N, C-alpha and C positions, 0 to 999 in steps of 0.2 A: 640365934638371931631373930627368931619369931617372937620370942619374949622381949627383946630388945625394941622391937617396932611396935609392940603392943601398946595402944593408947597414944601413939605417936605420928601415925599415919597421916591424919588430917593436917596435922601441923607441918609436916614435910612437905605436904603437897601446897599448902600455903604458903610456906618459904619458896619454894619453888617458882610459884606464881609472883610472889613478891620480886626475886631475882629476875625474873622476865621482864616484870614492869620496870624495874630499874634500869636494866640493859637496854630497854625501848626508851624510856623516857630521858636518862641520862647520857647514855651512850650513843643513840641513836641506831642501834641495832635492831633490824626488823626480826620480828619473832614470826615464824610461821603459824598460820592459823591451826595447822595440823598437831604442832606442838600445844597449842592452847586445848585444844580438842582432847589431846592425849591427857593432859594434866584434868582437866574437868573429868574425864572418864575416871582416873583415878582417885579423884576426890569423891565422886559418887561411889566406887567401889569402897573407899576407906569409911564413907559413911555407913554403908549398908553393913560393912563388915562390924561396926560398932553396934548397929542395932542386933545384929545376930549374936552378939556377945550379951545383950541384955536379954534375949529371949531366945528360945531354940527355933526360931521360924527360919526355914532352909530355902527361902523364894529364890527364884530362877532369873526374874526379869532384869533386875539391876545388873547381875553379872553377866547376863547376854549382852547387854547394852554397852557396858564396859569392854567385854572383848571385841564385840564389833567394831566399836568407836576407834580401838587401838589398831585394829587390823587394817580398817579403810584408811585411817590416817597415816600409818605406816606405808601402806601401798603407795598411796597419793606423795609421801615424802620420798619415796624411791623413784618418782618419775614415771610411772605408769600412768597412762593417759586415761583420766578419768573426767567425765564433763563436770563442771562445776555445778551443774542443776542435779546431777546424780550425788554429788558429794554432799550438797544440802540437803537433800531428799533423805539421805542416809543418817546424816547428823541429827536432822528433825525427828526421825522415828527411833532412832537408838536413845536420842536426849529423852524422849517422851517415855519410851519403855522404862528408861533408868528412873524418872521421876514416879511413874506408876509403880514401880517395885518399891521404892523407898515409901511411898504413901501406903501401899499395902501394908509393909512391915510395920510402920507407925501405927496403923490402925488397929493391928494386932498386938499392940503393947497393952499389958495389963496394969492396972493402977496399983 
């Protein structure tokens, strides 16, 4: 299974985004922001994983951001009472951490 997904994870996430967009745009189905956040986290993870395949850098920032985003989004989807301000803060911090992790990995690529 891992071999099958190798090189395809980013495209799978892109396809899921496209499906979500079509459901929203053409069928009028509201897509929860938590689902979008989870897809973004998977996208960051897939991109970071691809960078790890190019180099041996084993950075942690992006993976922590992915896990934290998925956990908080899942908890919110399950109906636990979390304030919108707290969710926004967590998404901001985890999103920033994910971008920093990717930037660090890209900066270590050797030409």
